[in-house]
Structures are given as C-alpha cells and as structure tokens.
C-alpha positions in Angstrom: -101.2 20.2 -25.9 -103.8 17.6 -26.5 -102.9 14.1 -26.2 -104.8 11.6 -28.4 -104.6 8.2 -27.1 -104.9 5.4 -29.7 -104.9 1.8 -28.4 -103.7 -0.8 -30.7 -104.0 -4.5 -30.3 -100.8 -6.0 -31.5 -101.0 -9.7 -32.3 -97.8 -11.7 -32.9 -95.3 -9.4 -31.1 -93.5 -12.4 -29.5 -92.1 -13.1 -33.0 -89.0 -11.6 -34.6 -90.5 -9.1 -36.8 -93.6 -8.2 -34.6 -91.3 -7.5 -31.6 -88.1 -5.9 -33.2 -89.6 -3.8 -36.0 -93.2 -3.1 -35.1 -93.3 -3.1 -31.2 -89.8 -1.8 -30.3 -88.6 0.2 -33.3 -92.1 1.6 -34.3 -94.6 2.0 -31.5 -92.3 2.3 -28.6 -90.0 4.4 -30.6 -92.9 7.0 -31.3 -93.6 6.9 -27.4 -90.0 7.5 -26.8 -89.9 10.6 -28.9 -93.0 12.1 -27.1 -95.7 10.7 -29.5 -96.6 11.6 -33.0 -97.3 15.3 -33.7 -100.4 15.9 -35.5 -100.4 19.6 -35.9 -101.9 22.5 -33.8 -100.2 21.2 -30.7 -101.9 17.8 -30.8 -100.1 14.6 -30.2 -101.0 11.1 -30.9 -100.0 8.6 -28.2 -100.1 4.8 -29.2 -101.0 2.4 -26.5 -100.2 -1.1 -27.4 -102.3 -4.1 -26.2 -100.2 -7.2 -26.5 -102.0 -10.1 -27.9 -100.7 -13.7 -28.5 -100.8 -17.3 -27.3 -98.1 -17.3 -24.5 -99.2 -15.2 -21.6 -95.9 -15.4 -19.8 -94.0 -14.1 -23.0 -96.4 -11.3 -23.3 -96.1 -10.3 -19.5 -92.3 -10.4 -19.9 -92.4 -8.1 -22.8 -94.8 -5.7 -20.9 -92.6 -5.8 -17.8 -89.3 -5.2 -19.9 -90.6 -2.1 -21.6 -92.7 -0.6 -18.8 -96.1 -1.3 -20.3 -99.5 -1.6 -18.7 -99.3 -5.2 -17.2 -103.1 -5.5 -17.6 -102.8 -4.8 -21.4 -101.9 -8.2 -22.3 -104.3 -11.1 -23.4 -104.5 -14.4 -25.0 -108.1 -13.8 -25.9 -108.4 -12.1 -29.2 -112.1 -12.2 -29.1 -112.2 -10.2 -25.8 -109.6 -7.5 -26.9 -111.7 -6.9 -30.1 -114.8 -6.6 -28.0 -113.2 -3.7 -26.2 -114.5 -0.6 -27.7 -111.4 1.3 -26.5 -109.2 -0.6 -29.0 -109.3 1.2 -32.3 -106.7 -0.5 -34.3 -105.8 -4.2 -34.8 -102.2 -5.1 -36.1 -101.3 -8.6 -37.3 -97.7 -10.1 -37.3 -98.8 -13.7 -36.7 -97.7 -16.5 -38.9 -99.4 -16.2 -42.2 -101.7 -19.2 -41.8 -103.5 -17.6 -38.8 -103.7 -14.0 -40.3 -106.7 -14.2 -42.5 -109.2 -15.5 -39.7 -108.0 -12.8 -37.2 -108.3 -9.9 -39.7 -111.8 -11.0 -40.5 -112.8 -10.8 -37.0 -111.1 -7.5 -36.4 -113.0 -6.1 -39.5 -116.3 -7.6 -38.1 -115.6 -5.9 -34.8 -115.2 -2.5 -36.5 -111.3 -2.1 -35.8 -109.1 -0.4 -38.4 -106.6 -2.9 -39.7 -102.8 -2.8 -40.1 -101.1 -6.1 -41.1 -98.0 -7.6 -42.1 -97.8 -9.4 -45.4 -98.9 -11.8 -47.0 -102.5 -10.9 -45.9 -103.8 -14.4 -46.6 -102.7 -17.7 -47.9 -104.4 -17.3 -51.3 -105.6 -14.6 -53.5 -109.4 -15.4 -52.9 -108.9 -14.8 -49.3 -106.8 -11.6 -49.6 -109.4 -10.1 -52.0 -112.2 -10.9 -49.6 -110.5 -9.2 -46.8 -110.2 -5.9 -49.1 -114.0 -6.3 -49.8 -114.9 -6.7 -46.2 -112.9 -3.7 -44.9 -114.4 -1.7 -47.8 -117.9 -2.7 -46.8 -117.4 -2.2 -43.2 -115.9 1.4 -43.7 -112.8 0.6 -41.8 -109.3 2.0 -42.5 -106.8 -0.7 -43.6 -103.2 -0.8 -44.3 -100.5 -3.5 -45.2 -96.7 -3.2 -44.3 -94.7 -2.4 -47.4 -91.5 -1.4 -45.6 -89.0 -1.5 -48.2 -90.6 1.5 -49.8 -89.4 3.5 -46.9 -85.8 2.3 -46.9 -83.1 5.2 -47.5 -81.8 3.4 -50.5 -85.1 3.0 -52.3 -86.2 6.6 -51.3 -82.9 7.8 -53.0 -83.8 5.6 -56.0 -87.3 7.0 -56.1 -85.9 10.6 -56.1 -83.8 9.7 -59.2 -86.7 8.2 -60.9 -88.8 11.3 -60.2 -86.1 13.6 -61.3 -85.8 11.8 -64.8 -82.1 10.6 -64.0 -82.5 7.4 -66.0 -84.1 8.5 -69.2 -86.1 5.6 -70.2 -85.7 2.9 -67.9 -84.7 -0.5 -69.5 -84.3 -3.1 -66.8 -84.1 -3.9 -63.1 -81.8 -6.4 -61.5 -82.4 -7.4 -58.0 -80.3 -9.7 -55.7 -81.7 -10.6 -52.2 -80.7 -13.1 -49.8 -78.2 -14.7 -47.4 -77.2 -18.0 -46.0 -79.8 -19.3 -43.4 -78.1 -21.9 -41.3 -79.6 -25.4 -41.4 -79.8 -25.6 -37.7 -77.8 -28.5 -36.9 -74.5 -26.9 -35.9 -75.6 -23.3 -36.2 -78.7 -22.0 -34.9 -81.2 -21.0 -37.9 -81.9 -17.3 -38.2 -85.3 -18.0 -39.3 -88.1 -19.9 -37.8 -88.5 -23.6 -38.9 -92.1 -22.9 -40.4 -90.6 -20.8 -43.0 -89.4 -23.9 -44.7 -92.5 -26.1 -44.5 -95.1 -25.3 -47.2 -97.9 -26.8 -45.1 -97.3 -24.1 -42.5 -97.4 -21.3 -45.0 -93.6 -21.1 -45.6 -91.6 -20.5 -48.6 -89.5 -17.8 -50.1 -91.8 -17.1 -52.9 -94.8 -16.5 -50.4 -92.5 -14.4 -48.3 -90.6 -12.3 -50.9 -92.7 -11.9 -53.9 -95.3 -9.7 -52.1 -92.2 -7.4 -51.4 -91.1 -7.3 -55.0 -94.7 -6.5 -56.3 -94.9 -3.3 -54.4 -91.3 -2.2 -55.0 -91.8 -2.8 -58.8 -95.2 -1.4 -59.0 -94.5 1.7 -56.8 -91.3 2.6 -58.4 -91.3 1.2 -62.0 -94.9 0.0 -63.1 -97.4 -2.6 -62.7 -96.2 -6.3 -63.2 -97.7 -7.7 -66.4 -96.1 -11.2 -66.4 -94.1 -13.3 -64.2 -91.9 -16.4 -65.0 -90.1 -18.0 -62.0 -88.0 -21.2 -61.2 -88.1 -22.2 -57.6 -85.9 -24.8 -55.6 -85.6 -26.4 -52.3 -81.8 -26.4 -52.2 -81.6 -27.5 -48.7 -84.0 -30.4 -48.4 -83.3 -31.1 -44.5 -83.1 -28.6 -41.7 -83.4 -28.8 -37.9 -86.0 -27.0 -35.9 -85.8 -24.9 -32.6 -85.7 -28.1 -30.4 -82.8 -29.4 -32.5 -84.7 -32.1 -34.4 -84.3 -32.7 -38.1 -87.3 -32.2 -40.4 -87.9 -32.2 -44.1 -88.0 -28.8 -45.9 -91.1 -28.8 -48.0 -91.0 -25.0 -49.1 -88.8 -23.5 -51.6 -85.9 -21.7 -50.1 -84.7 -20.0 -53.4 -86.8 -18.4 -56.3 -85.4 -16.9 -59.6 -88.0 -14.6 -61.1 -88.3 -12.6 -64.4 -91.2 -10.0 -64.4 -92.3 -7.9 -67.4 -93.6 -4.3 -66.3 -95.6 -1.6 -67.9 -93.3 0.4 -70.5 -91.5 -2.6 -71.7 -89.3 -2.7 -68.5 -87.8 -6.0 -67.6 -87.0 -7.0 -64.0 -85.2 -10.0 -63.0 -84.9 -10.7 -59.1 -83.1 -13.6 -57.4 -84.4 -14.4 -53.8 -82.4 -17.1 -51.9 -81.9 -18.2 -48.3 -79.1 -20.2 -49.5 -76.6 -17.9 -50.8 -73.4 -16.3 -49.3 -73.3 -12.7 -49.5 -70.8 -11.2 -51.9 -72.4 -7.6 -52.3 -72.5 -4.3 -50.2 -76.1 -5.1 -48.7 -78.5 -7.9 -48.2 -80.7 -6.5 -51.0 -79.6 -4.6 -54.1 -81.3 -3.3 -57.1 -79.6 -2.2 -60.2 -81.6 0.0 -62.4 -80.3 0.7 -66.1 -81.8 3.4 -68.2 -80.6 5.2 -71.4 -79.3 8.2 -69.6 -77.9 6.5 -66.5 -77.7 3.6 -64.1 -78.0 3.1 -60.3 -77.6 0.5 -57.7 -79.6 0.9 -54.7 -79.5 -1.0 -51.4 -81.0 -0.9 -48.0 -79.4 2.5 -47.1 -77.0 3.4 -50.0 -77.5 4.4 -53.6 -74.6 4.8 -56.2 -75.1 6.2 -59.9 -73.4 6.3 -63.1 -74.6 8.9 -65.6 -74.5 8.4 -69.3 -71.6 11.3 -69.6 -69.4 9.5 -67.1 -69.9 6.0 -68.3 -66.4 4.3 -69.1 -65.9 2.1 -72.3 -64.8 -1.2 -70.8 -63.0 -3.6 -73.3 -63.3 -7.2 -73.1 -60.1 -8.8 -72.9 -59.8 -12.3 -70.8 -55.9 -12.3 -71.5 -55.2 -9.4 -69.1 -56.1 -8.6 -65.5 -58.3 -5.9 -64.9 -56.6 -2.5 -64.3 -59.3 -0.4 -62.8 -61.9 -0.8 -60.2 -65.4 -0.8 -61.8 -66.9 0.1 -58.3 -64.9 3.2 -58.1 -66.4 4.6 -61.4 -69.8 5.1 -59.4 -70.9 8.2 -57.5 -72.7 8.0 -54.1 -76.1 9.7 -53.8 -76.2 11.9 -50.8 -78.9 11.6 -48.3 -80.6 15.0 -48.8 -83.5 14.0 -46.8 -86.4 16.1 -48.1 -87.5 17.0 -44.6 -84.1 17.5 -43.3 -82.6 15.2 -40.6 -81.8 11.7 -40.9 -83.9 8.8 -42.5 -86.1 7.0 -40.0 -86.9 3.3 -39.5 -89.0 2.3 -42.5 -91.4 0.4 -40.4 -91.9 3.4 -38.1 -92.3 5.8 -41.0 -95.2 3.6 -42.5 -96.8 3.2 -39.1 -96.8 7.1 -38.5 -98.5 7.5 -41.9 -100.9 4.9 -41.2 -101.7 6.5 -37.7 -102.2 9.9 -39.3 -104.6 8.2 -41.9 -106.8 6.8 -39.1 -106.8 10.0 -37.0 -106.5 12.8 -39.6 -108.0 10.9 -42.6 -104.9 11.9 -44.6 -104.4 10.0 -47.8 -102.9 6.2 -47.7 -102.6 4.0 -50.7 -101.0 0.9 -49.3 -104.3 -0.9 -48.4 -105.5 -4.5 -48.4 -106.0 -4.4 -52.1 -102.4 -3.6 -52.5 -101.7 -6.5 -50.3 -103.9 -8.8 -52.4 -101.6 -7.7 -55.4 -98.6 -9.3 -53.5 -100.5 -12.5 -52.7 -101.5 -12.7 -56.4 -98.0 -12.5 -57.4 -96.7 -15.0 -55.2 -99.5 -17.4 -56.2 -98.7 -16.9 -59.8 -95.0 -17.1 -59.4 -95.4 -20.5 -57.6 -97.8 -21.7 -60.7 -95.3 -20.4 -63.2 -92.5 -22.6 -61.5 -94.9 -25.6 -61.3 -96.1 -25.3 -64.9 -92.8 -24.2 -66.4 -94.1 -21.3 -68.3 -94.6 -17.5 -68.2 -98.1 -16.3 -66.8 -99.9 -13.1 -67.3 -100.7 -11.1 -64.0 -104.4 -9.9 -64.4 -105.2 -6.3 -62.9 -107.1 -6.6 -59.6 -110.3 -4.6 -58.5 -112.9 -4.8 -56.1 
C-alpha cells in the first residue's frame, strides 16, 4: 500500500461550519477511516494545516484532535509559500474570502472553498478566471446535493418518476434566538449587511445549485426580503441593529417552464419534518424531500380530496405518501454530504477525475444572490443571464 499525503491549508476552522463539517466530519473522518482509497492499493492521507487569526484556538484544536502542533499558523502568506501545501480551503467570513483565494491561486495552490465565493459577481467571476489561467483545480462546497433526501429525489428525477415537472416548493429555516434571553445559534455578523451578512447572500447560492443541478437553469428571479427582527444581541451580550435581511421569499422560473418558490427564514418556528423540505409536483407524481427522507405519491395512488370547510378532516394526508427506501447505489449508508464532496474533490486533485462544482458554479450562486437583492430593492422580476468566462 502506498500512502499519498496531501497537505491542506484549512483557513477558518475555528468557525462553526469550518470546524464541525469540514475539519471534524470530513478531513478527520477520512483519516479515521484509514484515508481515502484511490485504487490499486493507494491511499490518500489528508494532512491539515490549521490557519486562522487566533493561535491559541488553533493550537487547542490541534491538541484536541492529535494533530501536528507545528501545523498551526496565523500567517497565511507563509503557509501559502510552503511548497508542501497543495490545497487551500477557505471557511472564513465572506468578506475575507476573496482576497485569500486570490493569494492561494497566485501561489499555485488548488482551491476548495465555502460559498459565497466573493461579495459580488465581478469578484466571483474574476476568481474563476484567475484559477483557469493559473491552471489550478478549484471547487466550491455545494453540500446539499449530497444529502440523502436530495440524492433520493435525484434518483426519482433520473428515473422519470415525475413525468413533466411542474413546480418546486421549498421551505427552509428555523427560529434563531435574538441573543438576549437565549444565546443565538448563528454569529452576529450574519445579521449585519456591512459584514457580509443576510439570508439571501447565505442561502440563494444554495438554491441556485440545487435548482440548477436537479431541475434546470434559473432564468428569472423575483424576491421579497425582510428584516423581521431589527435588534439582536451579539456574542458579548450587547445589543446591535440588524441591518441584513433575516427572511427572503423567492420565485424562480427555470428551464422547461418549471416554477420554483422557496421561502428562507431565520424567523420561523418549525412545523415540518425537517429544517429544509422541497415538494416537487409533476404530471405523473409528487415527492417531498428533506435532509434525509423522501416521500412520494404517484398519480395512480393520488386520492381525490374534496373541499368542505364545514366538516373535520377524516383522513391523514401524510399517511397517503410512501417512503422512498435508501437503496444507496454503492450499498451501505449515505455518508456525510460535506465529506462525500471533499472525497470527490481530493480525487479530482490527485487522479484528475471529473469535477463540475467549480468557481464558475460558485459565481452563479453569487449572481443569484446579487440579483435577488436587486429584485427585492426594485420590486420587480429580473432575468438571470447565463455566465461564461
């Protein structure tokens, strides 16, 4: 067996997503399983280099997980100058991401990054151009495509279950506490537009790749945004004015005449089975997919509800749907979505296997968020031009 070590500069791992999903549940999980098998007995072994602004926090993470205590740095330039580092990963706040990725590309590193890739479309497209010119491999996290519920949904689409797809309805969100009497579940910068916050900037890039990959390219967007909770309390317990949108209500027209409507909110109390659900309706059947589950109702089994507000409902509508079995195509159980995409990107870097979720795909997400905010500000539907480099 040959072990192929790949050193990865991981910037922003002291944050919630960078730590939980990318360091612990992806890179460290790959190490715990013995590395990533590449075939012919070869194994890829990821070696993280922790980068950030707080050295004591980085060293605490390294000690907690038994990592090399010397593979910790607050000097990004020095890390990027290290020829043994092959990949740069970014999970920083959005406002710091573009400049760091530019440095990584200039240093000849392959780039894997959270989204949005930049604070504006021009910057996101420039990153894609720079990466192409430099000849480095690049990828953007599009984790929801790898969720078990959406993988089952894609299997239904590919199998022709829906017939002609008519519409998609999405509901995402939960109540994020204001921070006064209960600690907030999200950092305070998320609610300050000047710091790159806002639910449109956060979630519309997700909706772009979900819609694009599963149903078709987004042709138009019409959005209404709101800051429903205007005052919140930060990590130090101090009140501040929320200047970013905490809810967005979007309508998207897709290729083939499909209409998608997605509500995104940090000010909604959950009355659904999962924190995100998508209902897809087609001429031959419908499905409701969440993070892990997917339920279907075929045309042949569709009941005939009758509207009668004078009588109580005598049947459970939910019970009329059928659960889609896991039936993982490779057997076993569905893996963590972040880890699954990390493995694909690592194989892309080392084996040059195909990989489509690149910086141009990331730019499409930035574009949709930018147009969504413009639509809300102008009160009209906007076209979404197709991007190219």
